[in-house]
MOPAC internal coordinates of N, CA, C and O (Angstrom, degrees):
PM7 1SCF
backbone

  N    0.0000 0     0.00 0     0.00 0    0    0    0
  C    1.4603 1     0.00 0     0.00 0    1    0    0
  C    1.5274 1   108.28 1     0.00 0    2    1    0
  O    1.2310 1   120.56 1   -51.17 1    3    2    1
  N    1.3181 1   116.54 1   128.83 1    3    2    1
  C    1.4639 1   122.27 1   175.99 1    5    3    2
  C    1.5219 1   108.86 1  -112.88 1    6    5    3
  O    1.2310 1   120.90 1   -53.50 1    7    6    5
  N    1.3385 1   115.89 1   126.50 1    7    6    5
  C    1.4619 1   121.35 1   176.88 1    9    7    6
  C    1.5131 1   108.47 1  -110.65 1   10    9    7
  O    1.2310 1   121.36 1   -49.55 1   11   10    9
  N    1.3250 1   115.01 1   130.45 1   11   10    9
  C    1.4483 1   121.50 1  -177.56 1   13   11   10
  C    1.5175 1   110.02 1  -132.33 1   14   13   11
  O    1.2310 1   121.35 1   -18.51 1   15   14   13
  N    1.3207 1   115.03 1   161.49 1   15   14   13
  C    1.4508 1   121.22 1   172.46 1   17   15   14
  C    1.5186 1   108.15 1  -113.96 1   18   17   15
  O    1.2310 1   120.86 1   -56.04 1   19   18   17
  N    1.3299 1   115.96 1   123.96 1   19   18   17
  C    1.4610 1   120.88 1   172.00 1   21   19   18
  C    1.5231 1   106.98 1   -84.21 1   22   21   19
  O    1.2310 1   120.55 1   -52.18 1   23   22   21
  N    1.3369 1   116.56 1   127.82 1   23   22   21
  C    1.4593 1   120.26 1  -177.18 1   25   23   22
  C    1.5265 1   113.18 1  -113.04 1   26   25   23
  O    1.2310 1   120.05 1   171.06 1   27   26   25
  N    1.3449 1   117.52 1    -8.94 1   27   26   25
  C    1.4637 1   120.53 1   172.50 1   29   27   26
  C    1.5209 1   108.91 1  -157.13 1   30   29   27
  O    1.2310 1   121.42 1   -24.70 1   31   30   29
  N    1.3301 1   114.90 1   155.30 1   31   30   29
  C    1.4590 1   121.73 1  -176.26 1   33   31   30
  C    1.5254 1   109.38 1  -141.18 1   34   33   31
  O    1.2310 1   120.87 1   -33.41 1   35   34   33
  N    1.3252 1   115.94 1   146.59 1   35   34   33
  C    1.4660 1   123.04 1   173.10 1   37   35   34
  C    1.5188 1   107.17 1  -141.41 1   38   37   35
  O    1.2310 1   120.54 1   -18.51 1   39   38   37
  N    1.3324 1   116.57 1   161.49 1   39   38   37
  C    1.4624 1   119.96 1   179.29 1   41   39   38
  C    1.5199 1   110.81 1  -149.68 1   42   41   39
  O    1.2310 1   121.38 1   -15.39 1   43   42   41
  N    1.3130 1   114.97 1   164.61 1   43   42   41
  C    1.4592 1   122.57 1   171.61 1   45   43   42
  C    1.5192 1   106.86 1  -145.75 1   46   45   43
  O    1.2310 1   120.76 1   -17.06 1   47   46   45
  N    1.3411 1   116.16 1   162.94 1   47   46   45
  C    1.4565 1   120.54 1  -176.05 1   49   47   46
  C    1.5266 1   109.67 1  -152.80 1   50   49   47
  O    1.2310 1   121.09 1   -13.24 1   51   50   49
  N    1.3248 1   115.52 1   166.76 1   51   50   49
  C    1.4506 1   121.64 1   176.10 1   53   51   50
  C    1.5291 1   107.51 1   -83.61 1   54   53   51
  O    1.2310 1   120.62 1   -55.42 1   55   54   53
  N    1.3344 1   116.42 1   124.58 1   55   54   53
  C    1.4684 1   120.25 1  -177.79 1   57   55   54
  C    1.5300 1   111.68 1   -82.55 1   58   57   55
  O    1.2310 1   120.57 1     3.84 1   59   58   57
  N    1.3233 1   116.51 1  -176.16 1   59   58   57
  C    1.4681 1   121.85 1  -177.19 1   61   59   58
  C    1.5226 1   113.27 1   -63.26 1   62   61   59
  O    1.2310 1   120.17 1   160.30 1   63   62   61
  N    1.3411 1   117.29 1   -19.70 1   63   62   61
  C    1.4628 1   121.98 1   178.38 1   65   63   62
  C    1.5234 1   112.66 1   -91.67 1   66   65   63
  O    1.2310 1   120.65 1  -176.51 1   67   66   65
  N    1.3321 1   116.37 1     3.49 1   67   66   65
  C    1.4551 1   120.28 1  -179.97 1   69   67   66
  C    1.5191 1   114.14 1    80.63 1   70   69   67
  O    1.2310 1   120.51 1  -166.81 1   71   70   69
  N    1.3327 1   116.63 1    13.19 1   71   70   69
  C    1.4671 1   121.71 1  -179.52 1   73   71   70
  C    1.5215 1   109.90 1  -105.33 1   74   73   71
  O    1.2310 1   120.91 1   -33.23 1   75   74   73
  N    1.3385 1   115.87 1   146.77 1   75   74   73
  C    1.4594 1   120.09 1   175.52 1   77   75   74
  C    1.5184 1   109.38 1   -73.09 1   78   77   75
  O    1.2310 1   120.28 1   -43.73 1   79   78   77
  N    1.3186 1   117.07 1   136.27 1   79   78   77
  C    1.4551 1   121.79 1   172.78 1   81   79   78
  C    1.5232 1   108.72 1   -75.26 1   82   81   79
  O    1.2310 1   120.67 1    -8.65 1   83   82   81
  N    1.3221 1   116.33 1   171.35 1   83   82   81
  C    1.4615 1   121.15 1   170.35 1   85   83   82
  C    1.5273 1   107.73 1   -75.52 1   86   85   83
  O    1.2310 1   120.43 1   -19.43 1   87   86   85
  N    1.3291 1   116.79 1   160.57 1   87   86   85
  C    1.4610 1   119.76 1   174.13 1   89   87   86
  C    1.5182 1   109.02 1   -61.55 1   90   89   87
  O    1.2310 1   120.39 1   -36.78 1   91   90   89
  N    1.3209 1   116.85 1   143.22 1   91   90   89
  C    1.4571 1   121.09 1   173.99 1   93   91   90
  C    1.5267 1   108.80 1   -69.95 1   94   93   91
  O    1.2310 1   120.96 1   -11.33 1   95   94   93
  N    1.3220 1   115.76 1   168.67 1   95   94   93
  C    1.4568 1   119.45 1   170.91 1   97   95   94
  C    1.5242 1   108.31 1   -66.64 1   98   97   95
  O    1.2310 1   120.80 1   -25.26 1   99   98   97
  N    1.3236 1   116.07 1   154.74 1   99   98   97
  C    1.4604 1   120.59 1   176.79 1  101   99   98
  C    1.5191 1   109.48 1   -65.90 1  102  101   99
  O    1.2310 1   121.00 1   -43.58 1  103  102  101
  N    1.3369 1   115.69 1   136.42 1  103  102  101
  C    1.4586 1   122.15 1   173.91 1  105  103  102
  C    1.5225 1   107.83 1  -113.82 1  106  105  103
  O    1.2310 1   120.65 1   -45.32 1  107  106  105
  N    1.3301 1   116.37 1   134.68 1  107  106  105
  C    1.4629 1   120.30 1   177.76 1  109  107  106
  C    1.5268 1   110.07 1   -65.96 1  110  109  107
  O    1.2310 1   120.99 1   -34.46 1  111  110  109
  N    1.3153 1   115.71 1   145.54 1  111  110  109
  C    1.4571 1   121.48 1   175.85 1  113  111  110
  C    1.5228 1   108.02 1  -153.95 1  114  113  111
  O    1.2310 1   120.93 1    -7.63 1  115  114  113
  N    1.3087 1   115.83 1   172.37 1  115  114  113
  C    1.4605 1   121.89 1   176.04 1  117  115  114
  C    1.5238 1   105.59 1  -144.93 1  118  117  115
  O    1.2310 1   120.75 1   -92.04 1  119  118  117
  N    1.3235 1   116.18 1    87.96 1  119  118  117
  C    1.4662 1   122.46 1  -169.80 1  121  119  118
  C    1.5291 1   109.52 1  -126.68 1  122  121  119
  O    1.2310 1   120.92 1   -46.29 1  123  122  121
  N    1.3150 1   115.84 1   133.71 1  123  122  121
  C    1.4587 1   121.62 1   175.06 1  125  123  122
  C    1.5220 1   109.45 1   -77.86 1  126  125  123
  O    1.2310 1   120.73 1   -47.34 1  127  126  125
  N    1.3485 1   116.21 1   132.66 1  127  126  125
  C    1.4682 1   123.19 1   175.65 1  129  127  126
  C    1.5272 1   106.42 1  -123.82 1  130  129  127
  O    1.2310 1   120.57 1   -53.05 1  131  130  129
  N    1.3376 1   116.51 1   126.95 1  131  130  129
  C    1.4588 1   120.95 1  -178.24 1  133  131  130
  C    1.5217 1   108.93 1  -123.65 1  134  133  131
  O    1.2310 1   120.81 1   -58.00 1  135  134  133
  N    1.3257 1   116.07 1   122.00 1  135  134  133
  C    1.4627 1   122.36 1   174.81 1  137  135  134
  C    1.5244 1   107.18 1  -107.18 1  138  137  135
  O    1.2310 1   120.83 1   -66.93 1  139  138  137
  N    1.3301 1   116.01 1   113.07 1  139  138  137
  C    1.4576 1   121.78 1  -179.16 1  141  139  138
  C    1.5233 1   108.01 1  -113.99 1  142  141  139
  O    1.2310 1   120.55 1   -84.70 1  143  142  141
  N    1.3229 1   116.56 1    95.30 1  143  142  141
  C    1.4654 1   121.02 1  -177.31 1  145  143  142
  C    1.5220 1   111.74 1   -71.47 1  146  145  143
  O    1.2310 1   119.68 1   154.99 1  147  146  145
  N    1.3429 1   118.22 1   -25.01 1  147  146  145
  C    1.4666 1   120.19 1   176.61 1  149  147  146
  C    1.5240 1   111.20 1   -64.72 1  150  149  147
  O    1.2310 1   120.47 1   146.33 1  151  150  149
  N    1.3252 1   116.70 1   -33.67 1  151  150  149
  C    1.4694 1   121.56 1  -179.68 1  153  151  150
  C    1.5233 1   112.36 1  -103.57 1  154  153  151
  O    1.2310 1   120.04 1  -175.04 1  155  154  153
  N    1.3564 1   117.52 1     4.96 1  155  154  153
  C    1.4703 1   122.17 1  -177.54 1  157  155  154
  C    1.5205 1   110.60 1    49.88 1  158  157  155
  O    1.2310 1   120.84 1  -125.81 1  159  158  157
  N    1.3449 1   116.00 1    54.19 1  159  158  157
  C    1.4562 1   120.86 1  -174.86 1  161  159  158
  C    1.5178 1   110.33 1  -141.88 1  162  161  159
  O    1.2310 1   121.18 1   -44.11 1  163  162  161
  N    1.3427 1   115.35 1   135.89 1  163  162  161
  C    1.4599 1   122.75 1   170.26 1  165  163  162
  C    1.5205 1   106.62 1  -115.78 1  166  165  163
  O    1.2310 1   120.54 1   -51.14 1  167  166  165
  N    1.3270 1   116.58 1   128.86 1  167  166  165
  C    1.4621 1   121.94 1   178.78 1  169  167  166
  C    1.5189 1   108.50 1  -123.08 1  170  169  167
  O    1.2310 1   120.94 1   -47.40 1  171  170  169
  N    1.3409 1   115.81 1   132.60 1  171  170  169
  C    1.4594 1   122.49 1   177.65 1  173  171  170
  C    1.5267 1   106.21 1  -122.53 1  174  173  171
  O    1.2310 1   121.03 1   -65.22 1  175  174  173
  N    1.3264 1   115.64 1   114.78 1  175  174  173
  C    1.4620 1   121.09 1  -172.46 1  177  175  174
  C    1.5286 1   111.31 1   -93.69 1  178  177  175
  O    1.2310 1   121.08 1  -115.69 1  179  178  177
  N    1.3540 1   115.54 1    64.31 1  179  178  177
  C    1.4608 1   122.00 1   174.72 1  181  179  178
  C    1.5302 1   107.81 1   -83.43 1  182  181  179
  O    1.2310 1   119.50 1    12.71 1  183  182  181
  N    1.3366 1   118.56 1  -167.29 1  183  182  181
  C    1.4794 1   120.99 1   179.56 1  185  183  182
  C    1.5189 1   111.04 1   -50.03 1  186  185  183
  O    1.2310 1   120.85 1   137.72 1  187  186  185
  N    1.3195 1   115.98 1   -42.28 1  187  186  185
  C    1.4589 1   122.32 1   171.77 1  189  187  186
  C    1.5189 1   106.56 1  -110.46 1  190  189  187
  O    1.2310 1   120.11 1   -57.26 1  191  190  189
  N    1.3298 1   117.39 1   122.74 1  191  190  189
  C    1.4626 1   119.94 1  -179.06 1  193  191  190
  C    1.5225 1   109.97 1   -63.18 1  194  193  191
  O    1.2310 1   121.22 1   -49.98 1  195  194  193
  N    1.3226 1   115.26 1   130.02 1  195  194  193
  C    1.4653 1   121.93 1   178.61 1  197  195  194
  C    1.5264 1   108.06 1  -105.29 1  198  197  195
  O    1.2310 1   120.51 1   -57.89 1  199  198  197
  N    1.3222 1   116.62 1   122.11 1  199  198  197
  C    1.4641 1   121.99 1   179.03 1  201  199  198
  C    1.5225 1   108.31 1  -116.24 1  202  201  199
  O    1.2310 1   120.64 1   -50.55 1  203  202  201
  N    1.3231 1   116.37 1   129.45 1  203  202  201
  C    1.4630 1   122.26 1   179.55 1  205  203  202
  C    1.5253 1   108.94 1  -126.10 1  206  205  203
  O    1.2310 1   120.63 1   -60.84 1  207  206  205
  N    1.3275 1   116.40 1   119.16 1  207  206  205
  C    1.4597 1   121.36 1   173.13 1  209  207  206
  C    1.5207 1   107.59 1   -85.84 1  210  209  207
  O    1.2310 1   120.37 1   -52.62 1  211  210  209
  N    1.3244 1   116.91 1   127.38 1  211  210  209
  C    1.4625 1   122.15 1  -176.85 1  213  211  210
  C    1.5204 1   109.10 1   -87.05 1  214  213  211
  O    1.2310 1   121.14 1   -56.51 1  215  214  213
  N    1.3343 1   115.42 1   123.49 1  215  214  213
  C    1.4650 1   122.30 1   179.67 1  217  215  214
  C    1.5185 1   110.97 1   -88.33 1  218  217  215
  O    1.2310 1   120.75 1   135.82 1  219  218  217
  N    1.3406 1   116.16 1   -44.18 1  219  218  217
  C    1.4642 1   120.42 1  -178.12 1  221  219  218
  C    1.5217 1   109.63 1  -152.43 1  222  221  219
  O    1.2310 1   121.45 1   -21.34 1  223  222  221
  N    1.3277 1   114.83 1   158.66 1  223  222  221
  C    1.4585 1   123.18 1  -177.80 1  225  223  222
  C    1.5267 1   109.08 1  -119.04 1  226  225  223
  O    1.2310 1   120.91 1   -36.85 1  227  226  225
  N    1.3299 1   115.87 1   143.15 1  227  226  225
  C    1.4613 1   121.27 1   170.82 1  229  227  226
  C    1.5211 1   108.75 1  -102.99 1  230  229  227
  O    1.2310 1   120.65 1   -23.87 1  231  230  229
  N    1.3249 1   116.36 1   156.13 1  231  230  229
  C    1.4520 1   120.78 1   174.35 1  233  231  230
  C    1.5256 1   109.83 1   -72.92 1  234  233  231
  O    1.2310 1   120.86 1   -19.67 1  235  234  233
  N    1.3210 1   115.96 1   160.33 1  235  234  233
  C    1.4584 1   121.07 1   175.12 1  237  235  234
  C    1.5232 1   109.47 1   -64.18 1  238  237  235
  O    1.2310 1   121.04 1   -39.33 1  239  238  237
  N    1.3188 1   115.62 1   140.67 1  239  238  237
  C    1.4694 1   120.78 1   175.38 1  241  239  238
  C    1.5230 1   108.64 1  -142.97 1  242  241  239
  O    1.2310 1   120.48 1   -15.85 1  243  242  241
  N    1.3205 1   116.68 1   164.15 1  243  242  241
  C    1.4520 1   121.86 1  -179.85 1  245  243  242
  C    1.5287 1   110.10 1   -65.04 1  246  245  243
  O    1.2310 1   120.81 1   -37.16 1  247  246  245
  N    1.3356 1   116.05 1   142.84 1  247  246  245
  C    1.4608 1   119.77 1   175.33 1  249  247  246
  C    1.5251 1   111.64 1   -92.78 1  250  249  247
  O    1.2310 1   120.15 1  -177.85 1  251  250  249
  N    1.3455 1   117.31 1     2.15 1  251  250  249
  C    1.4551 1   121.72 1   178.98 1  253  251  250
  C    1.5239 1   113.55 1    81.73 1  254  253  251
  O    1.2310 1   120.43 1   177.99 1  255  254  253
  N    1.3377 1   116.78 1    -2.01 1  255  254  253
  C    1.4606 1   120.75 1  -178.64 1  257  255  254
  C    1.5266 1   111.54 1  -125.63 1  258  257  255
  O    1.2310 1   120.46 1  -159.02 1  259  258  257
  N    1.3413 1   116.73 1    20.98 1  259  258  257
  C    1.4513 1   120.77 1   179.36 1  261  259  258
  C    1.5151 1   114.53 1    92.10 1  262  261  259
  O    1.2310 1   120.57 1   178.32 1  263  262  261
  N    1.3284 1   116.51 1    -1.68 1  263  262  261
  C    1.4602 1   121.11 1   177.91 1  265  263  262
  C    1.5121 1   110.36 1  -110.38 1  266  265  263
  O    1.2310 1   121.06 1    15.65 1  267  266  265
  N    1.3324 1   115.57 1  -164.35 1  267  266  265
  C    1.4621 1   119.39 1   178.15 1  269  267  266
  C    1.5218 1   109.26 1  -142.75 1  270  269  267
  O    1.2310 1   121.48 1   -21.54 1  271  270  269
  N    1.3306 1   114.78 1   158.46 1  271  270  269
  C    1.4595 1   120.96 1  -177.14 1  273  271  270
  C    1.5259 1   109.33 1  -142.81 1  274  273  271
  O    1.2310 1   120.98 1   -36.04 1  275  274  273
  N    1.3324 1   115.73 1   143.96 1  275  274  273
  C    1.4603 1   122.50 1   173.44 1  277  275  274
  C    1.5239 1   107.01 1  -127.42 1  278  277  275
  O    1.2310 1   120.67 1   -37.31 1  279  278  277
  N    1.3233 1   116.33 1   142.69 1  279  278  277
  C    1.4555 1   120.44 1  -178.12 1  281  279  278
  C    1.5095 1   112.40 1  -115.82 1  282  281  279
  O    1.2310 1   121.21 1   -26.38 1  283  282  281
  N    1.3251 1   115.30 1   153.62 1  283  282  281
  C    1.4578 1   123.31 1   175.40 1  285  283  282
  C    1.5204 1   107.80 1  -129.49 1  286  285  283
  O    1.2310 1   120.09 1   -48.94 1  287  286  285
  N    1.3227 1   117.43 1   131.06 1  287  286  285
  C    1.4581 1   120.97 1   168.92 1  289  287  286
  C    1.5167 1   106.48 1   -84.65 1  290  289  287
  O    1.2310 1   120.48 1   -48.77 1  291  290  289
  N    1.3312 1   116.69 1   131.23 1  291  290  289
  C    1.4568 1   121.11 1  -171.78 1  293  291  290
  C    1.5253 1   111.80 1  -135.23 1  294  293  291
  O    1.2310 1   121.68 1   -13.22 1  295  294  293
  N    1.3361 1   114.40 1   166.78 1  295  294  293
  C    1.4510 1   123.46 1   169.44 1  297  295  294
  C    1.5244 1   106.28 1  -127.98 1  298  297  295
  O    1.2310 1   120.53 1   -48.29 1  299  298  297
  N    1.3446 1   116.60 1   131.71 1  299  298  297
  C    1.4597 1   119.43 1  -179.38 1  301  299  298
  C    1.5257 1   111.06 1   -87.02 1  302  301  299
  O    1.2310 1   120.20 1     1.84 1  303  302  301
  N    1.3127 1   117.23 1  -178.16 1  303  302  301
  C    1.4649 1   122.37 1  -176.88 1  305  303  302
  C    1.5248 1   112.59 1   -64.12 1  306  305  303
  O    1.2310 1   120.46 1   157.60 1  307  306  305
  N    1.3485 1   116.72 1   -22.40 1  307  306  305
  C    1.4710 1   121.35 1   178.43 1  309  307  306
  C    1.5290 1   111.45 1   -86.36 1  310  309  307
  O    1.2310 1   120.42 1   176.27 1  311  310  309
  N    1.3300 1   116.80 1    -3.73 1  311  310  309
  C    1.4575 1   120.98 1  -177.93 1  313  311  310
  C    1.5176 1   113.82 1    87.16 1  314  313  311
  O    1.2310 1   119.98 1  -171.21 1  315  314  313
  N    1.3482 1   117.63 1     8.79 1  315  314  313
  C    1.4656 1   121.71 1   179.77 1  317  315  314
  C    1.5174 1   110.00 1   -86.31 1  318  317  315
  O    1.2310 1   121.36 1   -41.07 1  319  318  317
  N    1.3253 1   115.01 1   138.93 1  319  318  317
  C    1.4692 1   119.73 1   176.59 1  321  319  318
  C    1.5117 1   109.51 1   -79.11 1  322  321  319
  O    1.2310 1   121.30 1   -35.68 1  323  322  321
  N    1.3230 1   115.12 1   144.32 1  323  322  321
  C    1.4535 1   121.56 1   176.87 1  325  323  322
  C    1.5200 1   107.75 1  -152.34 1  326  325  323
  O    1.2310 1   121.33 1    -4.35 1  327  326  325
  N    1.3008 1   115.06 1   175.65 1  327  326  325
  C    1.4633 1   121.34 1   179.47 1  329  327  326
  C    1.5110 1   107.52 1  -126.14 1  330  329  327
  O    1.2310 1   120.70 1   -49.08 1  331  330  329
  N    1.3073 1   116.27 1   130.92 1  331  330  329
  C    1.4579 1   122.03 1   174.84 1  333  331  330
  C    1.5183 1   107.16 1  -108.92 1  334  333  331
  O    1.2310 1   121.15 1   -47.16 1  335  334  333
  N    1.3312 1   115.40 1   132.84 1  335  334  333
  C    1.4628 1   120.47 1   177.17 1  337  335  334
  C    1.5208 1   108.91 1  -120.44 1  338  337  335
  O    1.2310 1   121.33 1   -47.01 1  339  338  337
  N    1.3161 1   115.07 1   132.99 1  339  338  337
  C    1.4641 1   122.10 1   176.75 1  341  339  338
  C    1.5154 1   106.25 1  -106.82 1  342  341  339
  O    1.2310 1   120.19 1   -60.58 1  343  342  341
  N    1.3208 1   117.24 1   119.42 1  343  342  341
  C    1.4677 1   120.93 1  -176.01 1  345  343  342
  C    1.5224 1   109.66 1  -118.17 1  346  345  343
  O    1.2310 1   121.71 1   -46.93 1  347  346  345
  N    1.3280 1   114.33 1   133.07 1  347  346  345
  C    1.4615 1   121.36 1   171.25 1  349  347  346
  C    1.5228 1   106.01 1  -114.64 1  350  349  347
  O    1.2310 1   120.81 1   -67.38 1  351  350  349
  N    1.3190 1   116.05 1   112.62 1  351  350  349
  C    1.4630 1   121.71 1  -176.44 1  353  351  350
  C    1.5241 1   110.87 1   -74.90 1  354  353  351
  O    1.2310 1   121.59 1   -11.38 1  355  354  353
  N    1.3055 1   114.56 1   168.62 1  355  354  353
  C    1.4637 1   121.79 1   179.65 1  357  355  354
  C    1.5327 1   111.25 1   -55.23 1  358  357  355
  O    1.2310 1   120.22 1   144.33 1  359  358  357
  N    1.3339 1   117.18 1   -35.67 1  359  358  357
  C    1.4730 1   121.15 1   179.85 1  361  359  358
  C    1.5311 1   112.62 1   -84.30 1  362  361  359
  O    1.2310 1   120.60 1  -170.75 1  363  362  361
  N    1.3432 1   116.45 1     9.25 1  363  362  361
  C    1.4641 1   124.95 1   177.88 1  365  363  362
  C    1.5337 1   113.59 1    74.58 1  366  365  363
  O    1.2310 1   119.56 1  -170.96 1  367  366  365
  N    1.3384 1   118.44 1     9.04 1  367  366  365
  C    1.4645 1   119.86 1   172.72 1  369  367  366
  C    1.5362 1   108.14 1   -73.82 1  370  369  367
  O    1.2310 1   120.86 1   -26.79 1  371  370  369
  N    1.3316 1   115.96 1   153.21 1  371  370  369
  C    1.4588 1   121.41 1  -175.99 1  373  371  370
  C    1.5218 1   110.53 1  -116.60 1  374  373  371
  O    1.2310 1   121.28 1   -35.54 1  375  374  373
  N    1.3307 1   115.15 1   144.46 1  375  374  373
  C    1.4579 1   122.02 1   175.40 1  377  375  374
  C    1.5230 1   108.93 1  -136.47 1  378  377  375
  O    1.2310 1   121.27 1   -32.77 1  379  378  377
  N    1.3234 1   115.17 1   147.23 1  379  378  377
  C    1.4625 1   122.03 1   173.55 1  381  379  378
  C    1.5198 1   106.87 1  -120.25 1  382  381  379
  O    1.2310 1   120.76 1   -59.52 1  383  382  381
  N    1.3473 1   116.15 1   120.48 1  383  382  381
  C    1.4578 1   123.21 1   177.55 1  385  383  382
  C    1.5241 1   108.83 1  -104.12 1  386  385  383
  O    1.2310 1   120.45 1   -38.36 1  387  386  385
  N    1.3206 1   116.74 1   141.64 1  387  386  385
  C    1.4578 1   121.85 1   170.51 1  389  387  386
  C    1.5195 1   106.31 1  -123.02 1  390  389  387
  O    1.2310 1   120.79 1   -63.03 1  391  390  389
  N    1.3422 1   116.09 1   116.97 1  391  390  389
  C    1.4635 1   122.38 1  -173.35 1  393  391  390
  C    1.5217 1   111.27 1  -113.70 1  394  393  391
  O    1.2310 1   120.96 1   -58.20 1  395  394  393
  N    1.3272 1   115.76 1   121.80 1  395  394  393
  C    1.4593 1   122.93 1   169.26 1  397  395  394
  C    1.5223 1   107.51 1  -108.85 1  398  397  395
  O    1.2310 1   120.02 1    -5.37 1  399  398  397
  N    1.3174 1   117.57 1   174.63 1  399  398  397
  C    1.4680 1   120.93 1  -179.78 1  401  399  398
  C    1.5274 1   112.58 1   -63.64 1  402  401  399
  O    1.2310 1   119.95 1   151.24 1  403  402  401
  N    1.3373 1   117.70 1   -28.76 1  403  402  401
  C    1.4595 1   120.47 1  -174.32 1  405  403  402
  C    1.5358 1   113.68 1  -129.16 1  406  405  403
  O    1.2310 1   120.28 1  -172.19 1  407  406  405
  N    1.3144 1   117.07 1     7.81 1  407  406  405
  C    1.4574 1   120.61 1  -177.12 1  409  407  406
  C    1.5250 1   108.95 1  -156.74 1  410  409  407
  O    1.2310 1   120.13 1   -42.47 1  411  410  409
  N    1.3312 1   117.35 1   137.53 1  411  410  409
  C    1.4656 1   122.15 1   177.75 1  413  411  410
  C    1.5148 1   108.29 1  -138.55 1  414  413  411
  O    1.2310 1   120.96 1   -37.03 1  415  414  413
  N    1.3128 1   115.78 1   142.97 1  415  414  413
  C    1.4507 1   119.10 1   170.60 1  417  415  414
  C    1.5100 1   109.31 1  -137.17 1  418  417  415
  O    1.2310 1   121.49 1   -21.75 1  419  418  417
  N    1.3356 1   114.75 1   158.25 1  419  418  417
  C    1.4582 1   122.33 1  -176.40 1  421  419  418
  C    1.5209 1   108.98 1  -137.77 1  422  421  419
  O    1.2310 1   121.36 1   -43.19 1  423  422  421
  N    1.3230 1   115.00 1   136.81 1  423  422  421
  C    1.4581 1   122.39 1   176.38 1  425  423  422
  C    1.5230 1   108.95 1  -114.42 1  426  425  423
  O    1.2310 1   120.38 1   -45.16 1  427  426  425
  N    1.3440 1   116.87 1   134.84 1  427  426  425
  C    1.4599 1   121.33 1   165.20 1  429  427  426
  C    1.5211 1   106.04 1   -84.45 1  430  429  427
  O    1.2310 1   120.50 1   -51.04 1  431  430  429
  N    1.3351 1   116.64 1   128.96 1  431  430  429
  C    1.4587 1   120.92 1  -173.86 1  433  431  430
  C    1.5290 1   111.32 1  -130.63 1  434  433  431
  O    1.2310 1   121.40 1   -26.78 1  435  434  433
  N    1.3413 1   114.92 1   153.22 1  435  434  433
  C    1.4603 1   122.79 1   171.36 1  437  435  434
  C    1.5118 1   107.85 1  -131.75 1  438  437  435
  O    1.2310 1   121.12 1   -28.27 1  439  438  437
  N    1.3199 1   115.47 1   151.73 1  439  438  437
  C    1.4603 1   121.21 1  -179.53 1  441  439  438
  C    1.5247 1   110.44 1   -68.76 1  442  441  439
  O    1.2310 1   120.92 1   -37.82 1  443  442  441
  N    1.3358 1   115.84 1   142.18 1  443  442  441
  C    1.4577 1   120.84 1   174.84 1  445  443  442
  C    1.5313 1   110.86 1   -88.38 1  446  445  443
  O    1.2310 1   120.28 1   169.56 1  447  446  445
  N    1.3152 1   117.08 1   -10.44 1  447  446  445
  C    1.4734 1   121.19 1  -175.47 1  449  447  446
  C    1.5161 1   111.83 1   -81.84 1  450  449  447
  O    1.2310 1   120.10 1   180.00 1  451  450  449

């Protein structure tokens, strides 16, 4: 089990013209993120708790910028499929992305351990 604190969040979405917006500016936050690989579950304790059941895992691969990323295919509490990406940047900072077909958000996270 890995416990992390998300300290900032940004998002983007598909607009009325079917185009992706730019990422929003980072907003400060203080959110607990728990990755429990024994239970194949990612939980993000924002204002509304986000629960993601992990269906499958990808191996780590290069992110093209000197870091690495691993992906998880998931189903959320509403039964919608999404993709979670865990990114470790070249400077060793960590990010958790949650990608839907029309909405994506990203958290900057640090370990609580």
